C-alpha positions in Angstrom: 0.0 0.0 0.0 1.3 3.5 -0.9 0.9 6.5 1.2 0.6 10.1 0.1 2.4 12.7 2.1 0.2 15.7 2.8 1.4 19.3 2.5 0.5 19.9 6.1 2.2 17.8 8.8 -0.7 18.1 11.2 -3.0 16.0 8.9 -2.6 12.2 8.8 -1.3 10.6 5.7 -3.9 9.2 3.4 -3.7 5.8 1.7 -3.8 5.7 -2.1 -5.5 3.0 -4.1 -3.1 0.1 -4.9 -3.4 0.5 -8.6 -3.0 4.3 -8.7 0.4 5.5 -10.0 2.3 7.8 -7.7 2.2 11.5 -8.6 5.3 12.9 -10.4 7.1 15.5 -8.4 8.5 18.5 -10.2 12.3 18.7 -10.4 14.1 21.4 -8.4 15.0 24.4 -10.5 18.7 23.7 -10.4 18.2 20.3 -12.2 15.6 21.6 -14.7 18.1 24.2 -15.9 20.7 21.5 -16.8 18.3 19.0 -18.3 16.7 19.3 -21.8 13.1 20.2 -21.9 12.0 16.7 -22.7 13.5 15.3 -19.5 11.9 17.8 -17.2 8.6 16.8 -15.7 5.8 18.8 -17.1 3.8 20.9 -14.7 0.0 20.7 -14.8 -0.2 24.2 -16.1 2.0 23.3 -19.1 0.2 20.2 -20.2 0.8 19.5 -23.9 -1.7 21.0 -26.3 -2.2 19.8 -29.8 -0.2 22.8 -31.2 2.7 22.2 -28.9 2.8 18.5 -29.6 2.8 19.3 -33.4 5.8 21.6 -32.9 7.5 18.9 -30.8 7.0 16.4 -33.6 8.5 18.9 -36.1 11.5 19.4 -33.8 12.0 15.6 -33.6 12.0 15.3 -37.4 14.4 18.2 -37.7 16.9 16.6 -35.2 16.5 13.2 -36.7 18.7 10.3 -35.8 21.7 11.7 -34.0 24.7 9.9 -32.5 27.0 11.7 -30.1 30.4 10.1 -29.2 31.3 11.8 -26.0 34.8 12.8 -24.7 36.8 9.8 -23.6 34.7 7.4 -25.7 36.4 5.3 -28.4 34.2 3.8 -31.1 35.2 1.4 -33.9 33.0 -0.1 -36.7 30.5 1.0 -39.3 27.7 3.6 -38.9 24.8 3.6 -41.2 21.5 5.6 -41.4 22.6 8.3 -39.0 21.4 11.9 -39.8 24.0 13.6 -37.6 27.2 12.3 -36.0 28.9 14.5 -33.4 32.4 13.3 -32.4 33.9 14.5 -29.1 35.9 11.4 -28.5 37.7 9.1 -31.0 36.1 7.1 -33.7 37.5 4.7 -36.3 34.6 4.1 -38.6 33.2 3.8 -42.1 30.0 5.9 -42.4 27.3 5.5 -45.0 24.0 7.2 -45.5 24.9 10.0 -43.1 23.8 13.6 -43.6 26.0 15.7 -41.3 29.4 15.1 -39.6 30.6 17.4 -36.8 33.9 16.9 -35.1 34.4 18.9 -31.9 37.8 20.3 -30.8 38.4 17.2 -28.7 37.2 14.8 -31.4 39.3 12.6 -33.6 37.8 10.8 -36.7 39.8 8.1 -38.5 38.1 6.3 -41.4 36.0 7.2 -44.4 32.6 8.8 -44.9 30.4 10.5 -47.4 28.2 13.2 -46.0 26.1 16.2 -47.1 27.9 18.7 -44.8 30.9 18.4 -42.5 32.3 20.7 -39.7 35.8 20.0 -38.5 37.0 21.6 -35.3 39.1 18.6 -34.2 41.0 16.1 -36.4 39.9 14.1 -39.4 42.1 11.5 -41.0 41.0 9.5 -44.0 38.7 9.6 -47.0 36.1 12.4 -46.8 33.5 13.2 -49.5 31.3 16.2 -48.7 28.5 16.7 -51.3 27.8 20.2 -49.9 29.9 22.4 -47.6 33.0 21.4 -45.7 33.9 23.8 -42.9 37.4 23.5 -41.3 37.5 25.8 -38.2 40.6 27.6 -36.9 41.6 24.6 -34.6 40.5 21.9 -37.1 42.7 19.7 -39.2 41.6 17.5 -42.1 44.0 15.1 -43.9 43.6 12.4 -46.5 41.7 12.1 -49.7 39.1 15.0 -49.5 36.4 15.8 -52.0 34.0 18.7 -51.4 31.4 20.8 -53.1 32.2 24.0 -51.2 35.1 24.7 -48.8 35.2 27.2 -45.9 38.6 27.3 -44.3 39.0 29.5 -41.2 42.4 31.2 -40.5 44.5 28.6 -38.7 42.6 25.6 -40.0 44.6 23.0 -41.8 43.7 20.8 -44.8 46.2 18.5 -46.5 46.3 15.5 -48.8 44.6 14.8 -52.1 42.0 17.5 -52.5 39.3 17.7 -55.2 36.2 19.7 -55.9 33.0 17.7 -56.7 31.7 18.3 -60.1 28.4 20.1 -60.2 25.6 19.4 -62.7 26.5 20.5 -66.2 23.7 23.1 -66.3 24.9 24.8 -63.1 28.6 24.9 -63.1 29.6 25.1 -66.8 27.9 27.9 -68.6 27.8 27.5 -72.4 31.0 28.7 -73.9 30.9 31.1 -76.8 33.5 31.5 -79.5 33.1 35.2 -79.8 31.1 35.1 -83.0 27.6 36.5 -83.4 24.8 34.1 -83.2 24.1 32.5 -86.6 27.5 33.6 -88.0 29.1 30.9 -90.1 32.7 30.1 -90.5 33.9 31.4 -93.8 36.6 29.2 -95.2 
């Protein structure tokens, strides 16, 4: 049998029904500031409404499948179907079907991957194909066979190895070349 503690000590404790779940107590403010909003217990005044649940679903879709390798963690293997990989520790992996790679200043990535976007603030060693933008921050270093669509290299950032730019679609990157003749002019020989 569970007992409910009353707010006033002069009243006796009342017994709860055996099948009733215990009430959730709100977390102290010091803990709720450090926890993400999803982990904090909702107060009765902030019960989810249909509009807020729709925005929560939209946020979940935007975040997607995310893997964070924390400081001091070492991971080896293959990662597939990950929307965002954040490396704070050390990984030796091959990545497929990943949208975004982010290497934090303490992170070290060894291996190969093909991603839509990559941000390097730590160390990347290996084959890297970035279909979109590769950003190497001032304390970042990327070495190996690197292919990118766009490159943003901050002052102090390092990039070395075999570099290449991904070819864009013919209609976007290579405008039609002209020979300097007027349209319809024929070569008089």
